[in-house]
C-alpha positions as CSV (number, residue, x, y, z in Angstrom):
1,X,-7.3,16.0,15.9
2,X,-5.4,17.1,13.2
3,X,-2.3,15.6,15.2
4,X,-4.1,12.3,15.6
5,X,-4.7,12.0,11.8
6,X,-1.4,13.1,10.7
7,X,0.1,10.2,13.3
8,X,-3.0,7.4,11.7
9,X,-1.8,8.8,8.0
10,X,2.1,7.8,9.2
11,X,0.8,4.2,11.2
12,X,-1.2,3.9,7.5
13,X,1.9,4.5,5.4
14,X,4.3,2.0,7.7
15,X,1.7,-0.8,7.4
16,X,2.2,0.1,3.0
17,X,5.8,0.4,3.4
18,X,6.1,-3.0,4.8
19,X,3.7,-4.6,2.7
20,X,1.4,-5.4,5.6
21,X,-1.6,-4.4,3.6
22,X,-2.3,-7.3,0.7
23,X,-4.4,-4.6,-1.4
24,X,-1.8,-1.5,-1.1
25,X,0.7,-0.6,-3.7
26,X,4.5,-2.8,-3.7
27,X,6.8,-0.7,-2.6
28,X,9.8,-1.1,-4.7
29,X,11.9,-3.1,-2.5
30,X,9.1,-5.8,-2.4
31,X,8.7,-5.8,-6.1
32,X,12.5,-6.4,-6.4
33,X,12.1,-9.1,-3.9
34,X,9.2,-10.8,-6.0
35,X,11.5,-10.6,-8.5
36,X,14.7,-12.3,-6.9
37,X,12.4,-15.2,-5.6
38,X,10.7,-16.3,-8.8
39,X,14.2,-15.7,-10.3
40,X,15.4,-18.1,-8.1
41,X,12.6,-20.8,-8.8
42,X,12.6,-20.2,-12.1
43,X,13.9,-23.7,-13.0
44,X,10.7,-24.8,-10.7
45,X,8.6,-22.4,-12.9
46,X,9.8,-23.9,-16.5
47,X,9.4,-27.3,-15.3
48,X,5.7,-27.2,-13.5
49,X,2.2,-27.5,-15.3
50,X,0.7,-26.2,-12.8
51,X,2.1,-23.0,-11.3
52,X,-0.5,-22.0,-8.7
53,X,1.5,-23.6,-5.7
54,X,4.6,-22.4,-7.1
55,X,3.5,-18.9,-6.7
56,X,2.3,-20.0,-2.9
57,X,5.7,-21.0,-2.3
58,X,7.1,-17.7,-3.3
59,X,4.6,-16.0,-1.0
60,X,5.5,-18.4,1.9
61,X,9.0,-17.3,1.4
62,X,8.1,-13.5,0.7
63,X,6.6,-14.0,4.5
64,X,9.5,-16.2,6.2
65,X,12.4,-14.7,4.8
66,X,11.6,-10.9,4.1
67,X,8.1,-10.7,6.1
68,X,6.2,-9.4,3.3
69,X,1.9,-10.7,3.4
70,X,0.8,-11.2,-0.1
71,X,-1.1,-14.3,-1.2
72,X,0.1,-16.3,-4.3
73,X,-2.6,-15.2,-5.9
74,X,-1.3,-11.3,-5.7
75,X,2.1,-12.3,-6.1
76,X,1.4,-14.1,-9.5
77,X,-0.7,-10.9,-10.9
78,X,2.0,-8.5,-9.8
79,X,4.8,-10.7,-11.7
80,X,2.4,-10.8,-14.5
81,X,2.1,-6.7,-14.8
82,X,6.1,-6.7,-14.7
83,X,6.5,-9.3,-17.1
84,X,3.6,-7.7,-19.7
85,X,5.5,-4.1,-19.2
86,X,8.8,-5.8,-19.5
87,X,8.0,-7.1,-22.8
88,X,6.0,-3.8,-24.2
89,X,9.4,-2.3,-23.0
90,X,11.5,-4.5,-24.8
91,X,9.5,-4.3,-28.0
92,X,9.8,-0.2,-28.0
93,X,5.6,0.3,-27.3
94,X,6.1,1.6,-23.9
95,X,8.7,4.6,-24.5
96,X,12.2,4.2,-25.1
97,X,13.8,1.1,-26.1
98,X,16.8,0.8,-23.8
99,X,14.4,0.1,-20.6
100,X,16.3,2.9,-18.3
101,X,12.4,4.6,-17.6
102,X,11.3,0.8,-16.5
103,X,12.8,0.3,-13.1
104,X,12.6,-3.2,-12.9
105,X,13.7,-3.8,-16.5
106,X,17.3,-4.8,-15.7
107,X,16.3,-7.2,-13.2
108,X,13.5,-9.2,-15.7
109,X,16.3,-8.9,-18.4
110,X,18.5,-10.9,-16.3
111,X,16.1,-13.8,-16.2
112,X,14.4,-13.4,-19.3
113,X,17.1,-11.9,-21.8
114,X,16.6,-13.5,-25.4
115,X,15.7,-17.0,-24.7
116,X,12.5,-17.5,-22.7
117,X,9.1,-16.2,-23.4
118,X,7.4,-18.3,-20.6
119,X,6.1,-17.3,-17.0
């Protein structure tokens, strides 16, 4: 029985690592992919009044190009949380101001830097 449970656990972890379960935690690589795709579409996000369809596009690209299955809503929620923590880090409210403790700081800094405050 233990071998079966272990095997099932490994299988479940495999699903999580591939992003197969939309309610699972976001693995680091999937999060980096989200940031990359959102960065590629930044010009569209800056021009759009309604961003819902753009998040659906992010979701589609994540699925088609990378095999991650997340809804547009989940992508938006994840990115908004990343952005909030980035802003806190930038303002020095989340610990060390250099951001080295925040693993996605460099990627978000490249996207937002000093010039933008728009999701």
